[in-house]
DSSP file (Angstrom, degrees, kcal/mol; ACC not computed):
  #  RESIDUE AA STRUCTURE BP1 BP2  ACC     N-H-->O    O-->H-N    N-H-->O    O-->H-N    TCO  KAPPA ALPHA  PHI   PSI    X-CA   Y-CA   Z-CA
    1    1 A M     >        0   0    0      0, 0.0     4,-2.0     0, 0.0     5,-0.2   0.000 360.0 360.0 360.0 -27.6    0.0    0.0    0.0
    2    2 A A  H  >  +     0   0    0      1,-0.2     4,-2.5     2,-0.2     5,-0.2   0.860 360.0  55.3 -65.9 -35.6    2.9    2.3    0.6
    3    3 A K  H  > S+     0   0    0      2,-0.2     4,-2.9     1,-0.2     5,-0.2   0.926 107.0  49.4 -63.5 -43.8    3.8    1.9   -3.1
    4    4 A D  H  > S+     0   0    0      1,-0.2     4,-2.5     2,-0.2    -2,-0.2   0.901 112.0  48.5 -61.3 -41.2    0.4    3.0   -4.2
    5    5 A K  H  X S+     0   0    0     -4,-2.0     4,-2.4     2,-0.2    -1,-0.2   0.909 112.6  47.8 -66.7 -41.4    0.6    6.0   -2.0
    6    6 A I  H  X S+     0   0    0     -4,-2.5     4,-2.4     2,-0.2    -2,-0.2   0.919 113.2  48.3 -65.5 -43.5    4.0    6.9   -3.2
    7    7 A L  H  X S+     0   0    0     -4,-2.9     4,-2.6     1,-0.2    -2,-0.2   0.902 111.4  50.8 -63.7 -39.9    2.9    6.5   -6.8
    8    8 A S  H  X S+     0   0    0     -4,-2.5     4,-2.4    -5,-0.2    -2,-0.2   0.909 111.2  47.5 -63.0 -42.9   -0.2    8.6   -6.1
    9    9 A E  H  X S+     0   0    0     -4,-2.4     4,-2.5     2,-0.2    -2,-0.2   0.866 111.4  51.4 -67.2 -36.2    2.0   11.4   -4.6
   10   10 A I  H  X S+     0   0    0     -4,-2.4     4,-2.7     2,-0.2    -2,-0.2   0.930 111.4  47.3 -64.6 -44.7    4.4   11.2   -7.5
   11   11 A K  H  X S+     0   0    0     -4,-2.6     4,-2.6     1,-0.2    -2,-0.2   0.903 112.3  49.9 -62.7 -40.6    1.5   11.5  -10.0
   12   12 A E  H  X S+     0   0    0     -4,-2.4     4,-2.4     2,-0.2    -1,-0.2   0.897 111.5  48.6 -64.4 -40.8    0.1   14.4   -7.9
   13   13 A A  H  X S+     0   0    0     -4,-2.5     4,-2.5     2,-0.2    -2,-0.2   0.890 111.0  50.7 -66.2 -39.9    3.5   16.1   -7.9
   14   14 A E  H  X S+     0   0    0     -4,-2.7     4,-2.7     2,-0.2    -2,-0.2   0.927 111.3  47.8 -63.4 -44.1    3.8   15.6  -11.7
   15   15 A N  H  X S+     0   0    0     -4,-2.6     4,-2.6     2,-0.2    -2,-0.2   0.904 112.2  49.6 -62.4 -41.9    0.3   17.1  -12.2
   16   16 A L  H  X S+     0   0    0     -4,-2.4     4,-2.6     2,-0.2    -1,-0.2   0.901 111.4  49.3 -63.8 -40.7    1.2   20.0  -10.0
   17   17 A A  H  X S+     0   0    0     -4,-2.5     4,-2.7     2,-0.2    -2,-0.2   0.910 111.2  49.2 -64.5 -42.7    4.5   20.5  -11.9
   18   18 A K  H  X S+     0   0    0     -4,-2.7     4,-2.9     2,-0.2    -2,-0.2   0.914 112.3  48.2 -61.7 -43.0    2.6   20.4  -15.2
   19   19 A K  H  X S+     0   0    0     -4,-2.6     4,-3.1     2,-0.2     5,-0.2   0.912 111.9  49.7 -64.7 -41.6    0.1   23.0  -13.9
   20   20 A T  H  X S+     0   0    0     -4,-2.6     4,-2.5     2,-0.2    -2,-0.2   0.921 113.5  45.8 -62.5 -44.5    2.9   25.2  -12.7
   21   21 A V  H  X S+     0   0    0     -4,-2.7     4,-2.5     2,-0.2    -2,-0.2   0.920 114.1  48.8 -63.6 -44.3    4.7   25.0  -16.0
   22   22 A S  H  X S+     0   0    0     -4,-2.9     4,-2.5     2,-0.2    -2,-0.2   0.921 113.0  47.1 -61.9 -45.2    1.4   25.7  -17.9
   23   23 A D  H  X S+     0   0    0     -4,-3.1     4,-2.6     1,-0.2    -1,-0.2   0.899 112.0  51.2 -63.0 -40.5    0.6   28.6  -15.6
   24   24 A S  H  X S+     0   0    0     -4,-2.5     4,-2.6    -5,-0.2    -2,-0.2   0.904 110.2  48.5 -64.1 -41.7    4.1   29.9  -16.1
   25   25 A I  H  X S+     0   0    0     -4,-2.5     4,-2.7     2,-0.2    -2,-0.2   0.919 112.1  49.0 -64.5 -43.6    3.8   29.7  -19.9
   26   26 A A  H  X S+     0   0    0     -4,-2.5     4,-2.4     2,-0.2    -2,-0.2   0.915 112.5  48.0 -62.5 -42.8    0.5   31.5  -19.8
   27   27 A T  H  X S+     0   0    0     -4,-2.6     4,-2.6     2,-0.2    -2,-0.2   0.916 111.6  50.6 -62.9 -43.2    1.9   34.2  -17.6
   28   28 A K  H  X S+     0   0    0     -4,-2.6     4,-2.5     1,-0.2    -2,-0.2   0.927 111.1  48.1 -60.1 -45.8    4.9   34.5  -19.9
   29   29 A N  H  X S+     0   0    0     -4,-2.7     4,-2.5     2,-0.2    -1,-0.2   0.886 111.4  50.3 -63.5 -39.4    2.7   34.8  -23.0
   30   30 A E  H  X S+     0   0    0     -4,-2.4     4,-2.7     2,-0.2    -1,-0.2   0.920 111.7  48.1 -63.5 -43.5    0.5   37.4  -21.2
   31   31 A R  H  X S+     0   0    0     -4,-2.6     4,-2.7     2,-0.2    -2,-0.2   0.898 111.8  49.5 -64.7 -40.2    3.6   39.5  -20.3
   32   32 A I  H  X S+     0   0    0     -4,-2.5     4,-2.6     2,-0.2    -2,-0.2   0.931 112.2  47.8 -63.6 -44.9    4.9   39.2  -23.9
   33   33 A A  H  X S+     0   0    0     -4,-2.5     4,-2.4     1,-0.2    -2,-0.2   0.910 113.1  48.4 -62.0 -42.0    1.6   40.3  -25.3
   34   34 A H  H  X S+     0   0    0     -4,-2.7     4,-2.7     2,-0.2    -2,-0.2   0.910 111.2  50.4 -64.5 -41.8    1.5   43.2  -22.8
   35   35 A A  H  X S+     0   0    0     -4,-2.7     4,-2.6     2,-0.2    -2,-0.2   0.894 110.4  49.7 -63.9 -40.3    5.1   44.2  -23.7
   36   36 A H  H  X S+     0   0    0     -4,-2.6     4,-2.4     2,-0.2    -2,-0.2   0.924 112.1  47.6 -63.8 -44.0    4.2   44.2  -27.4
   37   37 A A  H  X S+     0   0    0     -4,-2.4     4,-2.1     1,-0.2    -2,-0.2   0.915 113.1  48.5 -63.1 -42.1    1.1   46.3  -26.8
   38   38 A E  H  X S+     0   0    0     -4,-2.7     4,-2.4     1,-0.2    -1,-0.2   0.900 110.3  51.4 -64.9 -40.5    3.2   48.7  -24.6
   39   39 A A  H  X S+     0   0    0     -4,-2.6     4,-2.6     2,-0.2    -2,-0.2   0.899 108.5  51.7 -63.1 -40.7    5.9   48.9  -27.3
   40   40 A R  H  X S+     0   0    0     -4,-2.4     4,-2.7     2,-0.2    -1,-0.2   0.909 110.6  48.6 -62.1 -41.5    3.3   49.7  -30.0
   41   41 A E  H  X S+     0   0    0     -4,-2.1     4,-2.7     2,-0.2    -2,-0.2   0.903 111.1  49.8 -64.8 -41.3    2.0   52.5  -27.7
   42   42 A I  H  X S+     0   0    0     -4,-2.4     4,-2.5     2,-0.2    -2,-0.2   0.923 113.1  46.4 -63.4 -43.9    5.5   53.9  -27.2
   43   43 A I  H  X S+     0   0    0     -4,-2.6     4,-2.5     2,-0.2    -2,-0.2   0.917 112.4  50.4 -63.9 -43.4    6.2   53.8  -30.9
   44   44 A K  H  X S+     0   0    0     -4,-2.7     4,-2.2     1,-0.2    -2,-0.2   0.929 112.8  46.0 -60.8 -45.4    2.8   55.5  -31.7
   45   45 A Q  H  X S+     0   0    0     -4,-2.7     4,-2.9     1,-0.2    -1,-0.2   0.885 111.0  53.0 -65.6 -38.2    3.6   58.2  -29.1
   46   46 A A  H  X S+     0   0    0     -4,-2.5     4,-2.7     2,-0.2    -1,-0.2   0.897 109.0  49.7 -63.3 -39.8    7.1   58.6  -30.5
   47   47 A E  H  X S+     0   0    0     -4,-2.5     4,-2.4     2,-0.2    -2,-0.2   0.909 111.8  48.2 -64.9 -41.7    5.7   59.1  -34.0
   48   48 A I  H  X S+     0   0    0     -4,-2.2     4,-2.6     2,-0.2    -2,-0.2   0.932 113.5  47.2 -63.0 -45.6    3.2   61.7  -32.7
   49   49 A D  H  X S+     0   0    0     -4,-2.9     4,-2.6     1,-0.2    -2,-0.2   0.903 111.8  50.3 -62.9 -41.3    5.9   63.5  -30.8
   50   50 A A  H  X S+     0   0    0     -4,-2.7     4,-2.6     2,-0.2    -1,-0.2   0.903 110.8  49.5 -63.8 -40.9    8.2   63.4  -33.9
   51   51 A H  H  X S+     0   0    0     -4,-2.4     4,-2.6     2,-0.2    -2,-0.2   0.923 111.9  48.0 -63.7 -44.5    5.4   64.8  -36.0
   52   52 A K  H  X S+     0   0    0     -4,-2.6     4,-2.5     2,-0.2    -2,-0.2   0.914 112.6  49.1 -62.0 -42.2    4.7   67.6  -33.5
   53   53 A S  H  X S+     0   0    0     -4,-2.6     4,-2.6     2,-0.2    -2,-0.2   0.909 111.5  48.9 -63.8 -42.5    8.4   68.4  -33.4
   54   54 A A  H  X S+     0   0    0     -4,-2.6     4,-2.6     2,-0.2    -2,-0.2   0.909 111.7  49.3 -64.2 -42.0    8.7   68.4  -37.2
   55   55 A Q  H  X S+     0   0    0     -4,-2.6     4,-2.7     2,-0.2    -2,-0.2   0.909 111.8  49.1 -63.0 -41.6    5.7   70.7  -37.4
   56   56 A S  H  X S+     0   0    0     -4,-2.5     4,-2.5     2,-0.2    -2,-0.2   0.920 112.5  47.3 -63.7 -44.5    7.2   73.0  -34.8
   57   57 A A  H  X S+     0   0    0     -4,-2.6     4,-2.5     2,-0.2    -2,-0.2   0.897 112.9  49.7 -64.1 -40.1   10.5   73.1  -36.6
   58   58 A L  H  X S+     0   0    0     -4,-2.6     4,-2.7     2,-0.2    -2,-0.2   0.925 111.3  48.3 -63.9 -45.2    8.7   73.8  -39.9
   59   59 A K  H  X S+     0   0    0     -4,-2.7     4,-2.4     2,-0.2    -2,-0.2   0.914 112.3  49.4 -62.0 -43.0    6.7   76.6  -38.4
   60   60 A S  H  X S+     0   0    0     -4,-2.5     4,-2.3     1,-0.2    -1,-0.2   0.916 111.7  48.5 -62.0 -43.7    9.8   78.1  -36.9
   61   61 A A  H  X S+     0   0    0     -4,-2.5     4,-2.7     1,-0.2    -2,-0.2   0.900 110.8  51.0 -64.0 -40.7   11.6   77.9  -40.2
   62   62 A Q  H  X S+     0   0    0     -4,-2.7     4,-2.7     2,-0.2    -1,-0.2   0.902 110.5  48.9 -63.7 -40.6    8.7   79.5  -42.0
   63   63 A E  H  X S+     0   0    0     -4,-2.4     4,-2.5     2,-0.2    -2,-0.2   0.900 111.8  49.4 -65.5 -39.8    8.6   82.3  -39.5
   64   64 A T  H  X S+     0   0    0     -4,-2.3     4,-2.9     2,-0.2     5,-0.2   0.930 112.4  47.5 -63.4 -44.9   12.4   82.8  -39.9
   65   65 A I  H  X S+     0   0    0     -4,-2.7     4,-2.8     2,-0.2    -2,-0.2   0.914 111.9  50.2 -62.1 -43.3   12.0   82.8  -43.7
   66   66 A K  H  X S+     0   0    0     -4,-2.7     4,-2.4     2,-0.2    -1,-0.2   0.919 112.6  47.1 -61.6 -43.9    9.1   85.3  -43.5
   67   67 A S  H  X S+     0   0    0     -4,-2.5     4,-2.2     2,-0.2    -2,-0.2   0.929 114.1  46.3 -63.8 -45.9   11.1   87.6  -41.3
   68   68 A E  H  X S+     0   0    0     -4,-2.9     4,-2.6     1,-0.2    -2,-0.2   0.882 111.3  53.0 -64.2 -37.7   14.2   87.4  -43.5
   69   69 A N  H  X S+     0   0    0     -4,-2.8     4,-2.4    -5,-0.2    -2,-0.2   0.921 109.1  48.7 -62.4 -44.7   12.1   88.0  -46.6
   70   70 A A  H  X S+     0   0    0     -4,-2.4     4,-2.6     1,-0.2    -2,-0.2   0.893 111.7  49.9 -63.0 -39.7   10.6   91.1  -45.0
   71   71 A K  H  X S+     0   0    0     -4,-2.2     4,-2.9     2,-0.2    -2,-0.2   0.911 110.0  50.1 -65.6 -42.2   14.1   92.4  -44.1
   72   72 A I  H  X S+     0   0    0     -4,-2.6     4,-2.6     2,-0.2    -2,-0.2   0.924 112.7  47.1 -61.9 -44.0   15.3   91.8  -47.6
   73   73 A I  H  X S+     0   0    0     -4,-2.4     4,-2.7     2,-0.2    -2,-0.2   0.925 112.8  49.2 -63.1 -44.5   12.3   93.7  -49.1
   74   74 A E  H  X S+     0   0    0     -4,-2.6     4,-2.4     1,-0.2    -2,-0.2   0.922 112.5  47.5 -61.3 -44.6   12.9   96.5  -46.6
   75   75 A D  H  X S+     0   0    0     -4,-2.9     4,-2.8     2,-0.2    -1,-0.2   0.901 111.7  51.4 -62.6 -41.1   16.6   96.7  -47.4
   76   76 A G  H  X S+     0   0    0     -4,-2.6     4,-2.6     2,-0.2    -2,-0.2   0.911 110.5  47.8 -62.6 -43.3   15.7   96.6  -51.1
   77   77 A L  H  X S+     0   0    0     -4,-2.7     4,-2.5     2,-0.2    -1,-0.2   0.907 112.1  50.1 -64.5 -40.8   13.3   99.5  -50.7
   78   78 A H  H  X S+     0   0    0     -4,-2.4     4,-2.3    -5,-0.2    -2,-0.2   0.927 112.3  46.9 -62.5 -44.7   15.8  101.4  -48.7
   79   79 A N  H  X S+     0   0    0     -4,-2.8     4,-2.6     2,-0.2    -2,-0.2   0.899 111.8  50.9 -63.6 -41.0   18.5  100.9  -51.4
   80   80 A A  H  X S+     0   0    0     -4,-2.6     4,-2.5     2,-0.2    -2,-0.2   0.905 110.5  49.0 -63.4 -41.5   16.0  101.9  -54.1
   81   81 A E  H  X S+     0   0    0     -4,-2.5     4,-2.5     2,-0.2    -1,-0.2   0.905 111.1  50.5 -64.0 -41.2   15.2  105.1  -52.3
   82   82 A S  H  X S+     0   0    0     -4,-2.3     4,-2.3     2,-0.2    -2,-0.2   0.920 111.7  47.0 -62.8 -44.4   18.9  105.8  -51.8
   83   83 A I  H  X S+     0   0    0     -4,-2.6     4,-2.6     2,-0.2    -2,-0.2   0.897 111.4  52.3 -63.5 -40.7   19.5  105.3  -55.5
   84   84 A K  H  X S+     0   0    0     -4,-2.5     4,-2.7     2,-0.2    -2,-0.2   0.921 109.4  48.8 -61.6 -45.0   16.5  107.5  -56.4
   85   85 A E  H  X S+     0   0    0     -4,-2.5     4,-2.2     2,-0.2    -2,-0.2   0.905 112.3  48.2 -63.0 -42.2   17.8  110.3  -54.2
   86   86 A K  H  X S+     0   0    0     -4,-2.3     4,-2.0     2,-0.2    -1,-0.2   0.907 112.3  49.6 -63.7 -41.0   21.3  110.1  -55.7
   87   87 A A  H  X S+     0   0    0     -4,-2.6     4,-1.0     1,-0.2    -2,-0.2   0.911 111.1  48.7 -65.3 -41.4   19.7  110.1  -59.2
   88   88 A E  H  X S+     0   0    0     -4,-2.7     4,-0.8     1,-0.2     3,-0.3   0.882 110.4  51.6 -65.6 -36.9   17.6  113.1  -58.3
   89   89 A A  H  X S+     0   0    0     -4,-2.2     4,-0.6     1,-0.2     3,-0.2   0.867 112.7  45.8 -66.3 -35.4   20.6  114.9  -56.9
   90   90 A N  H  X S+     0   0    0     -4,-2.0     4,-2.7     1,-0.2    -1,-0.2   0.627  95.1  79.1 -81.3 -13.7   22.5  114.2  -60.2
   91   91 A L  H  X S+     0   0    0     -4,-1.0     4,-2.8    -3,-0.3     5,-0.2   0.930  93.2  47.6 -62.1 -46.6   19.5  115.3  -62.3
   92   92 A D  H  X S+     0   0    0     -4,-0.8     4,-2.7    -3,-0.2    -1,-0.2   0.911 113.1  49.3 -61.5 -41.4   20.3  119.0  -61.9
   93   93 A K  H  X S+     0   0    0     -4,-0.6     4,-2.6     2,-0.2    -2,-0.2   0.908 111.6  49.4 -63.0 -41.8   24.0  118.3  -62.7
   94   94 A A  H  X S+     0   0    0     -4,-2.7     4,-2.7     2,-0.2    -2,-0.2   0.920 111.7  47.9 -65.2 -43.1   23.0  116.4  -65.8
   95   95 A V  H  X S+     0   0    0     -4,-2.8     4,-2.7     2,-0.2     5,-0.2   0.939 113.0  48.5 -62.6 -46.5   20.6  119.1  -67.0
   96   96 A D  H  X S+     0   0    0     -4,-2.7     4,-2.6     1,-0.2    -2,-0.2   0.909 112.2  49.7 -60.0 -41.8   23.3  121.8  -66.4
   97   97 A Y  H  X S+     0   0    0     -4,-2.6     4,-2.6     2,-0.2    -2,-0.2   0.928 111.7  47.7 -63.0 -45.6   25.8  119.6  -68.3
   98   98 A L  H  X S+     0   0    0     -4,-2.7     4,-2.7     2,-0.2    -2,-0.2   0.907 112.3  49.5 -63.5 -41.3   23.5  119.1  -71.2
   99   99 A I  H  X S+     0   0    0     -4,-2.7     4,-3.0     2,-0.2     5,-0.2   0.940 112.2  47.5 -63.6 -45.4   22.6  122.8  -71.4
  100  100 A S  H  X S+     0   0    0     -4,-2.6     4,-2.4     1,-0.2    -2,-0.2   0.905 113.8  47.5 -64.2 -39.5   26.3  123.8  -71.3
  101  101 A E  H  X S+     0   0    0     -4,-2.6     4,-2.2     2,-0.2    -1,-0.2   0.897 112.9  49.3 -66.2 -39.3   27.1  121.2  -74.0
  102  102 A F  H  X S+     0   0    0     -4,-2.7     4,-2.1     2,-0.2    -2,-0.2   0.926 112.7  47.0 -64.3 -45.1   24.2  122.4  -76.1
  103  103 A E  H  X S+     0   0    0     -4,-3.0     4,-2.4     1,-0.2    -2,-0.2   0.898 112.1  50.3 -64.0 -40.3   25.3  126.0  -75.7
  104  104 A R  H  X S+     0   0    0     -4,-2.4     4,-0.8    -5,-0.2    -1,-0.2   0.886 110.4  50.2 -65.0 -38.4   28.9  125.1  -76.6
  105  105 A A  H  < S+     0   0    0     -4,-2.2    -1,-0.2     2,-0.2     3,-0.2   0.878 111.5  48.7 -67.4 -37.0   27.7  123.2  -79.7
  106  106 A I  H  < S+     0   0    0     -4,-2.1    -2,-0.2     1,-0.2    -1,-0.2   0.902 114.7  44.3 -69.7 -41.4   25.6  126.2  -80.7
  107  107 A H  H  <        0   0    0     -4,-2.4    -1,-0.2     1,-0.2    -2,-0.2   0.538 360.0 360.0 -82.8  -6.6   28.4  128.7  -80.3
  108  108 A A     <        0   0    0     -4,-0.8    -1,-0.2    -3,-0.2    -2,-0.1   0.508 360.0 360.0 -82.2 360.0   31.0  126.5  -81.9
């Protein structure tokens, strides 16, 4: 009878070991599935953050370009005004020169 009891206890221990292994495998699979889901969420959030960062950088670059464009236009207008003023200052000299040349041509 002792043999039967020992065999029964061995079988019970084997069943318990199988259940423990089975439970461990199920837990492992659940953890892996959870880790995969968490990794997908991290990747998704990283993509969202990267998109926001890219949009922010793009907006900043556009603002910089707009500012530089306005400065270039302002500088161009200033230069054009300066050239205009110089041309107007030289206009009287040019008229005087033409008149003197015309008079010299007439008297020659």
